[in-house]
N, C-alpha and C positions, 0 to 999 in steps of 0.2 A: 897283490891285486885279487880282488872277487871274481869269484866267476859266476856265481847266480845260478839261478836253478834251471834256466833252459841250456846254459854253456854244459853245464854239469852231468843233467838227466835226459840230455839230446836224446838218445834212443830208447827212451821211455815215454817220450812224450809225442801228442800229435803235431809235430812243426815239419817244416817245409823250407826249402831252399828260399823262400819268400819269407818267411816269419823272421821280424826282425830280435836280434839279440839283446832285447834294453835287459838291463838288469841295475838296482842301486844297492846290491849288495844282500839281496834275500837267499835264506838259507844257510845251512852249515852252522846250525846254532848249537849253541852246547846240550850235551846230555851227563845230568851232575849226578853222584851216588849223593846217597841221605843216610848215611849208617845210622843216625841217631832217630830218625822217625823209621826206618826199617824193624827197628826192634819196637818201636810201638804198635807196627802193625804185625811184628811177630812174622814178617817173611825174611827168606836169606837175601835178598836183595832188592834197593828198591831205587829209581831213578827218576829223576825230574827233568824234561823235554823243554828247554827256555826259550819258549818260540818270542818271548817278549823281546828274545835280542835280534829280532828281525827288525829293518828300516825304520819301520814305522811302529816298531812296537809292538804286532800280534804277528798270528800265523796266517792272517789275511794275504800279507806281501806275495807267499809261496804262490796260489793261485790264482791271483791280481794280476803279476806279470805275467802270466800265459795269458791269461782275458784279453787285457789289455794289448798285447802281442798280435793276438790275432783278431784284434778291431782294428789296430792300423795296418794287416796285413790284407782286411778286409775293404781298405779306404775309408774307413768311419773317421769323422770329425769330432764325433764327442761321446760323453759315454754316460749313465744314468745307472745311479743303483739306490735302494731300499736301505737304511742301515741301523742299529742302534748302537753306532759308534765307529766298531774298527774296520767296518768294512768301508766307510764314507772315510776314513784318513788314508785307507791304502790305496781306493780307485784315484783319490785325490792326489796324491803323490804320485803315482804312475800317471795320470793325466797331465800332471804336470811338467812331467819327464818328458813324455810324446807332445810335449802344445797341443793337448786334448783340452775341449771345454767339459768339463765335469759337472754334474748336478748330483745333489743327492740329498735325499728324501729322508726326511727323519722325525722320530716321534716327539713332539715338542715336550718338552721337562724330564725324556726321558732317556738322553743320552750325558754320559760321564762327560764332566767337563775338560777332561785332557783332549779326551777324543773328537768333542766340536772343534777346539781349538786349533789342533792339526787339521780339519778339516777346512777352516778358514784360512789358516797359515798358507797351506798349500795354493789355494786359489780357487776351491769349490764353490760353487752356486751351493748354499745350503738352504731348502725349504722345510719349516718345521712345521709339522700340520699337528693340528689337537685331534690326535688319531693312536692306532698302537702301531708298530710295525708292519704286521698283518697287514692291515690297510695300504701302509705306504707301500707294501711289495705290489698289492694288487691295481695300485695308480701307476708304478713304474713299469710294469708289465703291459697295463692297459698304452701307456705313451710309445714301447717300444714296437708297438704292434702298429702304430699308427704313422711313427714319424721316424728318421732315418738317425735313430742313437742307438748306440749296442747298451744294452743290458749287463751287468757285469755282477750282479747277485750271483751265489751258489748253484742257483738253476741254472746259471751258464755252462757246461759241462766241462768248459775249460779251467774254469777254476778247479773242479774238485781233480782232475788233472795234474795242474799245478802243488795244489794242497798233499797227494799222494807221498811225492816226494820226501815229504814227514816218517812216515814210514822206512822207505829207503836208507835213510841217515841212522835211525836207529836199528837198523839192521847191520849197515856196514861199520858202526860204532862198537856193536856189540857180539859181533861175529854170527849171529841166527836172531829169528825173532826172540821178545819176548814170552813169559809163560803168560802174559795179563798184560794190557796195554787199559789204559783207565784214563777216562777224557769224559771232559765236559760237552751235555749237548742241550743247542741253542736251536738251530735252524736245521740241524742234523746232516750238515754237508761233511763234515769234519771228520766223525766216525766213519762215514761212511768211504772217504778219500784214504784214510788211515788204511780201511779192512781193502780198498783196491790195492794200492801203495801193497801191502802184505801178500797179498795172492798174486801178483805181478813178480816179485820177488823170488816167490816159492814156487813158480811155475818155469820161471828161468834158471833155475838151480840155483840161485844167492842166497835163499834161506831155507833150511831143513825143514822147517814148521811153521805153522802159521798163531799168533796169540789168540786167546778169547779176549773179547772187548767186554769190557765195563764202563759202560756210558751212564752217567748221572745227569739229573734236570734238577732244578729248583723245586721247591715242592710246590711253591705258588703260580709254577710255570709248566707242568709238567705233564702235557697232552699224550706224549706218548706211554708214559707210564699210566695214564686214568683212562686209556682207550678212546679221548675226546677231545676237542678240539676245546682252549681253554680262553674264552671272548675276551679277558681281563687280567691277563698275568701279572704276575704282582712277587717281585724277590729283588734283593737287594744287589743281586749278581745281573746287575742291566744287560750285558753279553750278553746272556740266555733266557733275556725275558719277551720270549714268543710261543705264541699260545698256539699255533698251527705251523708248524715246521714243513719247508718246502722239500725238503728230503725226508719228511718223513717215512716211505714206504723202504728209502733205500738204507735207512737206517736199523728199520727192523729186520731186513735182511742180513743186514752186516752182524747185526746182533746175533740172529738165527744159528746163519751159516758160521760163526765163529765160537756156537757154544758159550754164548757171554749173556750177560744181560743191561737191562737197561732200568735204573731205579732211579729216584729222588731223595733228597736232601732237605731239611730245613733250613731257611737263613742265619739262624744258628749256629747249626752243624758247619755251615758253610764258613761264618767269620770266626768260629772256635780253629778251623782247617787253616783258614788264611792267616791267622797269632801263631799260630805254631809252625807252618812253613817257615817265616820269616824269623822268629824270635830262636826257634833252635836251629835251623838249617842256612838261614839267613837268605830265602828263596822268598821274593815278595811278588806277587802275581796277582792281577787283579781279582775280585771276588769271586769270578765267576770259574777261572783257572783253579781254586782253592776247591772247588765242588769234588772232583774226583779223589783227592785223598779224604774230605770229609765223608764219601761214598765207602773207600775202605776203611775207613773208623767204623763207619754204621756195619759193613758185614763183618766185622770182627765180633762186635757188639751183638749182635743176630745170630753169630755162628751160622752162616747160611750153609745150609745144605749143598754139595757138589761144588764147593768152593776149595781147595787146598791152598793156602795161602802161606804154609807155614816154608814150606821147601821153594819155594817161588821166587823168580825174578820176575819184578815188575816195575812197569815203567810209567809214571803218571806225566799227560801234557799240561805245562801251563800255556794255556793259549795266548796271553798277552800281559804285559808289564804293570807292576802295580802301579806306577806311576800313570795310568791312562786313569784311574778314578782316584786323586787325591783326596775328595772330600770324603770317601767312607772309611779311606786309611785313618785321617786325622778323628774323625767321628769314632773309631774303634781303638785307636793308639792308647797308651798308658800318655797322661800329661806329663807338663816339663815345669821345670821352676824357673822363676824369674828373681834373680836375685842382684844384690846392690853390686856394684863393681869394684870388687874386694876379695883379696886373698882369704880372709876368715870366712865368709862368708860362701865363696867355694868350698873351700875343706869341710866347713861343717855341713852345707850341702851333701857333700860324698861321704860322710860319717867320719871324717878325719881328726 
């Protein structure tokens, strides 16, 4: 029976006796070794943290369970979020679980089909605007200032508290923190949450050290790298298509305190990593989840000073399932054969 994030890590979370212990089986996701891709990078060990194995297919469930539990504890009857997709799916699922009215505001045309389908099936009221994620976030923030509805975006501090549990699991599995943790950066809450988790485990003696964090944005949506907001962010990696991250300063703090970096990768680099992860190691993440491995390959090519990957143990975070965005997968995957229903035709196509 699944314990869930709140029950497993209660001593590390801001919960009270009045906090409901809700769960739909979030957390406890696999950490999978990738020896063939480790050879590509030239590192000692490479692992992928498969957050797409969470109930709604992304890491968002870790933080959402706590944000929604605290909303219920506070007596809220409805929740709202802005989203590029994963947050809306997670909020809708936990909202349904708790009998809450869920509203999600999304940028029209910039949400992957799988994620939109989830939000609708979970019963959320989906409101699509002709604007960006950043505009959607501004709208929902204004709504929660005027109406009794709980905001469950990552600016809700309970979201990051829940998301930090992924760092706990990495340490629990490996026995200590890795040398490097590589992660996509969109709204920038997750890199901040991982750093918070690693620091707390270190402070409590559960980890002997803390990793260096390597965050990667998409080239067309890289405000932290460029040093200014991007008014019209563009990238195939819709989960990180964000031009003005809500947790910008927290991410910079995590980068600097860990001695790490935040860099950017092109869509071409993301899609090549996306294909390699799936075809070489059987790891199928949404495009944004390929940004960390794409970034590692870029760092190796550039021989970035100050980074010694050769003897390193590295973890890449796969933030969402590849099934979240089937359209991109079909666009970049090899074609398939259509044959007559005969043994000879199938054998011939197989080269036999």
